[in-house]
C-alpha positions in Angstrom: -3.5 1.5 -11.2 -0.3 1.9 -9.3 1.3 4.1 -6.6 5.0 4.4 -6.0 5.7 4.9 -2.3 9.4 4.1 -2.0 11.3 7.0 -0.6 8.3 8.4 1.3 8.0 8.7 5.0 5.3 6.6 6.6 3.1 9.7 7.2 3.4 10.7 3.5 2.8 7.1 2.4 -0.3 6.7 4.5 -1.9 9.9 3.1 -1.2 8.9 -0.4 -2.5 5.4 0.2 -5.8 6.8 1.6 -6.1 9.0 -1.4 -5.5 6.3 -4.0 -7.9 3.9 -2.2 -10.6 6.5 -2.4 -9.8 7.3 -6.0 -9.8 3.5 -6.9 -13.1 3.0 -5.2 -14.7 5.9 -7.0 -13.5 4.6 -10.3 -14.4 1.0 -9.6 -10.8 -0.4 -9.6 -10.4 -3.7 -7.9 -6.6 -3.8 -7.6 -3.9 -1.3 -6.8 -0.2 -2.0 -7.2 1.8 -0.4 -4.4 5.5 0.0 -5.1 7.4 0.1 -1.8 11.0 -0.5 -2.8 13.2 -3.1 -1.2 14.7 -1.0 1.6 18.4 -0.6 2.5 20.6 -3.4 3.7 20.5 -2.1 7.3 16.9 -0.9 7.2 13.8 -3.0 6.6 11.3 -1.7 4.1 9.2 0.5 6.4 6.3 1.2 4.1 5.7 -2.5 3.3 5.6 -3.2 7.0 3.3 -0.3 7.7 0.8 -1.4 5.1 0.0 -4.4 7.2 -0.7 -2.3 10.3 -2.6 0.3 8.3 -4.9 -2.5 7.1 -6.2 -2.9 10.7 -7.3 0.8 10.8 -11.0 1.3 10.2 -10.4 4.0 7.6 -8.5 1.5 5.4 -9.6 -2.0 6.4 -13.2 -1.6 5.1 -11.7 -1.1 1.6 -9.0 -3.8 1.4 -9.8 -7.4 1.0 -6.3 -8.9 0.4 -2.7 -7.6 0.6 -0.5 -9.8 -1.7 3.3 -9.3 -1.7 5.1 -9.8 -5.0 7.9 -12.3 -5.3 10.6 -9.5 -5.7 9.4 -8.0 -2.4 9.4 -4.5 -4.0 5.8 -3.9 -3.5 2.3 -5.3 -2.9 -1.0 -5.7 -4.7 -4.1 -4.5 -2.8 -7.3 -6.1 -3.8 -10.2 -3.9 -2.9 -13.7 -4.9 -1.7 
């Protein structure tokens, strides 16, 4: 299961992330690939940075066990509890 978040605002990305986590839990998925993009040269990849702060929120942290960045830094894998 994957979700492409590059090009989204942080608010849009958070809503979509919550939806896909709930969907994955309901369907017994254990991993979600989140595509964040690499960002612009002058801008850091906002969504990838936000994922780490969102993980500390109760509505998300209870579902995520590990956030694993891929080597290309274009996304992350979320391993669910």
